[in-house]
C-alpha positions in Angstrom: 42.1 44.5 2.4 43.4 43.7 -0.5 41.9 40.1 -2.4 44.8 39.1 -4.1 47.5 39.7 -1.0 45.2 37.4 0.5 45.0 34.6 -1.6 48.8 35.1 -2.0 49.0 34.6 1.4 46.9 31.7 1.2 48.6 29.8 -0.7 52.2 30.7 0.3 51.6 29.6 3.9 53.0 26.3 5.2 51.1 23.3 3.8 50.7 19.9 4.7 51.4 20.1 8.8 55.3 21.0 7.2 57.0 23.1 10.1 59.6 25.3 7.7 59.7 26.9 4.5 56.4 28.1 2.4 56.1 26.5 -1.4 58.2 28.8 -3.4 61.2 27.4 -1.2 60.6 23.7 -1.7 63.1 22.7 -5.0 61.5 21.5 -7.2 61.7 17.6 -7.5 60.0 17.5 -4.1 57.5 20.5 -5.3 56.6 18.0 -8.3 56.0 15.2 -5.7 54.1 17.7 -3.6 52.1 18.5 -6.6 51.2 15.0 -7.9 50.7 14.2 -4.1 48.4 17.1 -3.3 46.2 15.8 -6.9 46.3 12.8 -4.9 45.1 14.0 -1.8 42.3 16.2 -3.6 41.4 13.1 -6.4 40.8 10.7 -2.9 38.8 13.4 -1.2 36.6 13.8 -4.2 35.7 9.8 -4.6 35.1 9.4 -1.2 32.7 12.8 -1.0 30.7 11.2 -3.7 30.7 7.7 -2.7 29.7 9.5 0.7 26.5 11.4 -1.1 25.5 7.8 -3.3 25.3 5.8 -0.3 23.6 8.9 2.1 20.9 9.3 -1.0 20.3 5.5 -1.6 20.1 5.3 2.9 17.5 8.5 2.4 15.5 6.9 -0.2 15.5 3.7 1.6 14.6 5.2 4.5 11.7 7.0 2.7 10.3 4.1 1.7 9.9 2.6 5.1 8.6 6.0 6.6 5.6 7.2 4.9 6.2 10.8 6.8 10.0 11.0 4.7 8.2 10.3 0.8 6.7 12.3 -1.8 3.3 11.9 -2.5 4.0 9.3 -4.8 5.8 7.0 -2.2 2.9 7.3 0.0 1.0 6.0 -2.1 3.0 3.1 -2.3 3.3 2.4 1.1 -0.4 1.5 1.5 -1.0 -1.6 3.0 -2.3 -4.4 0.4 -5.8 -4.1 1.6 -6.4 -1.1 -0.2 -4.8 -2.4 -3.4 -7.8 -2.6 -5.3 -8.4 1.3 -5.4 -7.4 2.7 -9.2 -4.5 5.3 -8.0 -4.4 6.7 -11.5 -4.9 10.6 -11.8 -7.9 11.3 -13.4 -8.1 15.5 -14.8 -11.4 17.4 -13.2 -12.3 20.8 -14.4 -13.5 22.6 -11.0 -15.9 25.0 -11.2 -16.0 28.7 -12.3 -16.7 31.2 -9.9 -20.2 31.3 -11.2 -23.2 33.3 -9.9 -25.7 30.3 -8.5 -25.6 27.6 -6.5 -24.7 24.0 -6.3 -26.5 20.9 -5.0 -23.6 21.1 -2.2 -23.8 24.7 -1.7 -27.2 25.5 -1.4 -29.3 27.3 0.9 -30.8 25.0 3.3 -34.3 26.7 3.4 -34.8 26.5 0.0 -34.2 23.3 -1.2 -34.9 21.2 3.0 -32.9 17.8 3.2 -32.1 17.2 -0.7 -28.8 19.2 0.3 -28.2 16.7 3.2 -28.4 13.4 0.7 -26.5 15.0 -1.9 -23.3 15.6 0.8 -24.8 12.0 2.6 -24.2 10.6 -1.0 -20.3 11.0 -0.9 -20.5 8.3 1.9 -18.5 10.0 4.7 -21.2 9.8 7.1 -21.2 5.5 7.1 -19.3 3.4 9.8 -15.5 3.2 10.3 -13.1 0.5 8.4 -11.6 -1.8 9.7 -7.0 -1.9 8.8 -6.2 -5.7 9.2 -3.7 -5.8 12.2 -0.2 -7.2 10.2 -1.2 -4.2 8.1 -1.4 -1.4 10.7 2.3 -0.6 10.4 1.0 0.6 7.1 -0.1 3.5 8.6 2.0 4.1 11.6 -1.4 2.8 14.0 -0.1 1.3 17.0 -1.5 -0.3 20.1 -3.2 3.1 21.4 -5.7 2.8 18.7 -8.8 0.9 19.1 -9.1 -2.2 17.3 -11.7 -4.9 17.0 -11.5 -8.9 16.9 -14.5 -11.5 15.9 -13.8 -13.0 19.4 -15.8 -9.8 21.1 -17.2 -8.4 18.0 -19.1 -10.8 15.7 -19.9 -8.3 13.0 -15.8 -7.9 13.0 -14.3 -10.3 10.0 -10.7 -10.1 11.3 -8.9 -8.7 14.0 -7.9 -5.2 12.9 -7.6 -1.0 14.3 -10.8 0.8 13.4 -10.1 3.6 10.9 -11.6 6.7 9.5 -10.8 7.7 5.7 -9.0 11.2 5.7 -11.2 12.1 2.9 -14.2 10.9 4.8 -13.3 12.9 8.5 -12.5 16.1 5.6 -15.8 16.0 4.1 -17.5 16.0 7.0 -15.9 19.1 8.4 -16.4 21.1 4.7 -20.3 20.0 5.2 -20.6 20.9 9.4 -19.1 24.1 8.6 -21.1 24.6 5.7 -24.8 23.8 7.7 -22.9 26.3 10.5 -22.8 28.9 7.5 -25.3 32.2 8.2 -27.9 31.6 6.1 -27.9 27.7 7.2 -27.7 27.8 10.9 -31.8 28.4 12.2 -32.7 25.4 9.4 -30.4 22.9 11.5 -31.3 23.9 14.8 -34.9 24.3 14.1 -35.6 21.0 12.5 -33.2 19.8 15.2 -30.3 17.9 12.9 -28.5 15.5 14.4 -25.5 17.9 14.4 -27.3 20.7 16.1 -29.5 19.5 18.7 -29.3 20.8 22.1 -26.8 18.3 23.6 -24.4 20.2 20.9 -24.8 23.4 22.4 -23.7 22.3 26.1 -21.2 24.2 27.1 -17.8 23.0 28.2 -15.8 25.1 29.7 -16.6 28.3 27.9 -17.5 27.2 24.9 -20.6 25.6 23.8 -19.6 21.9 22.1 -21.1 23.2 18.9 -18.6 26.3 18.2 -15.4 24.0 19.2 -16.7 21.2 16.7 -16.8 23.7 14.5 -13.9 25.1 15.7 -12.0 22.3 15.6 -12.8 21.1 11.9 -12.0 24.6 10.4 -8.4 24.4 12.6 -7.8 20.9 10.9 -9.0 22.0 7.4 -6.5 24.9 7.9 -3.6 22.5 9.4 -4.7 20.2 6.3 -4.2 22.6 3.6 -0.9 23.8 4.8 0.5 20.2 4.6 -0.3 19.7 1.6 1.2 23.3 -0.2 -0.9 23.0 -3.0 1.9 24.5 -5.2 -1.0 24.4 -8.5 -1.8 28.3 -9.8 -4.5 30.3 -10.7 -4.3 32.5 -13.1 -6.2 35.9 -14.3 -8.4 36.3 -17.2 -10.3 39.5 -18.7 -13.5 39.9 -18.5 -14.8 43.1 -20.1 -13.2 45.8 -17.3 -12.3 43.3 -14.7 -9.2 40.5 -14.5 -10.6 37.9 -12.6 -8.8 34.6 -11.2 -9.9 31.7 -14.3 -10.7 28.8 -11.6 -12.7 26.6 -14.0 -9.2 24.9 -15.1 -8.5 21.4 -15.1 -6.4 19.3 -12.2 -5.2 16.2 -11.8 -7.2 14.5 -9.3 -7.5 10.7 -7.5 -10.2 8.2 -8.6 -12.7 8.9 -5.6 -15.4 6.5 -7.6 -13.2 3.8 -6.8 -12.4 4.7 -3.2 -15.8 4.9 -2.8 -16.1 1.4 -4.2 -13.3 -0.2 -2.1 -14.8 1.8 0.9 -18.6 0.0 0.2 -16.6 -3.1 0.3 -14.7 -2.8 3.6 -16.7 -0.7 5.8 -17.6 -2.2 9.5 -19.8 -4.5 9.0 -19.1 -5.1 4.8 -16.1 -6.3 5.0 -17.1 -9.8 4.9 -17.7 -9.3 1.2 -15.1 -10.1 -1.9 -13.5 -7.3 -3.9 -15.1 -8.5 -6.8 -18.5 -8.7 -4.7 -21.4 -7.3 -6.9 -23.3 -4.7 -4.7 -27.0 -2.9 -5.4 -25.9 -0.6 -8.4 -22.0 -1.0 -8.1 -21.5 -0.7 -11.9 -23.5 2.4 -12.4 -24.1 4.4 -9.1 -22.6 7.7 -8.9 -21.8 8.8 -5.9 -21.7 12.2 -6.2 -21.7 15.3 -9.1 -18.4 16.8 -9.5 -19.8 19.5 -10.1 -22.7 19.8 -8.6 -24.8 20.9 -11.2 -26.0 17.9 -12.6 
């Protein structure tokens, strides 16, 4: 269809809901008045759209502060309750390990180093007891009445009434470590030494599968979902090494302060939550919870 004739048809059709005549049939004075009226109408619509947009964006910003699921990563951090206010939230620059032709203290074969590799993982704190979120702060983490709680009235070790929780980072580390134990070159060692996660009970059947396989499957799928949820948009460039082009993994990244997270955990894990924020723990200031590179 001819675009020019179609455009002419649109602009010459009846306007303003009138019953007769095209725009060209209207007297000049009426045309001028109609143009002013039309301009006013368009201006009014623009103002209305603008104010609605401001209202929409403002209300969504407010909702984001109230609903962590709608927030940016920074806003999600800000929604954490006062009990975590002591955690250092500044970013730290960390350089990741390159693809090196050796093992670290976290990847060494259990047959070669025995329990040393397990102790290195345990130093990251994820095998410790859970923490307690005070009931009055439960809403910051979307916790409600269906979640397990504790109270000093029924549990003398509880410092206050709250929801029993595991830090997300600790569960993630547990899953990575469990998958490490299940690697083909580690599994026999943990079964032979009757490690807590590889006892005969862990091999009892639950339907079609033994518990150990279901546990490994859970960890694998949970980490898959976490990676998809976070959808890291950082990039890994290539570098030339000899005749090959390889990915450059040894790059700096902005990272959270895990040492500060562990400082918080040491004063808030179940049984230690009585301690004040500035409590002097054994080795609190000098103790290194973990090695970033795993090579020192």
